[in-house]
N, C-alpha and C positions, 0 to 999 in steps of 0.2 A: 094339111098337106095330103091327107088321104089315107093315113094308116088306120087300120081297123082296131078299134078298142073293144076288147073282150069284156062281156058283162061281168061285173064283180071285181074287176081288176083295179088295183090301186094306181095312183098316178106314178109312183116309183116303179111299180112292175111294168106299167105301160112304157115308160121311158127306157127301161132296160130292154124290153122287147123290141122297141124301135131301133135300138143300136145293134141288135143281134140279127144279122142277115138270114139266119136259119129259122128263126121263129116269127119274124114280123110278117104281117100280111097287109096288103094294100088293096084299097077299093079300086075296081076296074075303071080305067080312064083318068085316074088321079095322078098328081105329080109324083106321089110316093111309088107308083108302079115302075117308074124309070130309075129309081135309086138302087144302085148295086154296090157302091163302095162308100167308105166314110167320107171321101172327098165329094162324092155326089150328094151325100146327105148334108154336108156343110154348105155347099154352094146352093142347094135347094132352099135351105133355111135362110141363108143370107139374101136370097131373092124374094122371100115371102114377105107378106104384110106384117107378120108377127115380129120379125127382126127389126123392121122399121119402127114398129110400135115400141119395142123395147128400147131402141136407141133414143126415141123421143122421150120416153119416161125417164131414162137415165139423165138426159140433158136437162129436163125440167127439174129433176131432183137436185142436180148439181147447181143449177141457177138459184133454186130456193135456198140451198144450204149456204151458198156464197153470199146471198143477200140477208141471211138470217143473223140476228144479233147474237144468238146463242147456238152456234153450230154443234153438231154432235161431237162428242169427244173422239179423238183419234185413237185413244187407247182401246185395244181389243177387249180388255176386261172391264165390264161395266160395274162390277162390284169390287170393293176394296178387299184386300187379303183377309182381314178378320171376318168380313161378311161372307166370303167364299168358304172359310173354315166353318162358320156357323151354319151355312146351308148344307155343307157336307155332313156335319154332325146331326142336323135335323133329319136329313135323308136316312142316315144310318140308324137313328133312333126309330124312325117309322119302319124300317126293314126289320129291326129287332122286335118291335111290337107286333108285326105281322107273323112272326115265328116264335111266339112266346114259349110254346111247349118245348121246342128244341133247346132254348136257353135255360128253362127251368130244369130240364133233365140234366143238362151239362153242369149247372150249378150244384144240383143235388149230388151228382156223381163226384164232383170235386170235393164237396164237404165230406162225403162218405170215405173217399180215398185219403183225405187229410186225417180223418179220425183213425183209419186203419194203419196208415204209415206212422202216425204219432203214437199209437198204442204199441206197434212193433218196435219203435225207437225208444220207448219208455224204459224197458228193463234190459238194457244191453250193458255188458261188462265194460269197464274202463281199461281193458287190456288191449293188446294188439289183435286178439281174436274179435273183439267188439268193433274195432276200426273197420274190418272188412265188412261186417254186417251193416254198419252205419253207411258206408259207401254204397252198398247194394240198395239200401232203402232210399237213399237220396237219388240214385240213378233211376230206380223204378218210379219214383214220384215225378221226376222230370220227364221221363219218357211218356208216362200216362198223360200228363198235362199237355204234352206236345200232340199226342194222338187225339185228345179231346178237341184241339183246335182245328183238326183236319176238316171237319164239315164246313168250316168257314171258307175253305177254298172253293167249294161248290157254289156257295152264295155269291162269290165274286163273279161267277159266270151266269148263274141262273137268273139273277136279278138284273142283268144287263143283256137283253136280247140283241143279237147281231144277225144281220142278213148276210149269209156267207155266199158270195157269188163267184169266188175265185176257186181254182182247182183245175184238174185235168179237163173237165168238160165246160170250162168257162167260155162264154160266147166270144169274148174278145180280150186279148191281152193288151194292156194300155200302151205298150211300146212297140207293138207289131201291127202291121196292116194286114188286111185279109189275104194278101198274096204272099205273106211270109216275110216281107221286107220290113225295115223299121221306118217309123215316121220321121 
């Protein structure tokens, strides 16, 4: 259609740039040069050869699937539930293997704290005064073990990269047109 593709730009970045009227650039004399609104972009795409090609591919695929003896399953999950659980466990195992040192330090810290709390718990009186100390030791051991799990919160985000395109400077809100009205 005539949009300029920047060197080193991924396909996803290019498509986001095409939908942003402030950052897209068009080659002179191309169809893209006349596109100013989302409606113009949609109508230009529907008039292009690529749209016709996609419709042809979809129709061909639907005919092949209709005539096939074993069509693809309609279920969106291709794996059974136990297989999904197994794959999630395998992924988590590989994540743990990639950060062995963090887990070794955590396990060593847990063992040391268990020994310290156990030794403090060992020689406590069986009176009411000892009950207060027992409660304090149990509270301390629970809080420390909770704090040791805190680094796993960061793993939940650092191992799953997300492209953040929304916010105050987002190029286009999905429910608003460029003139401020809703679609």
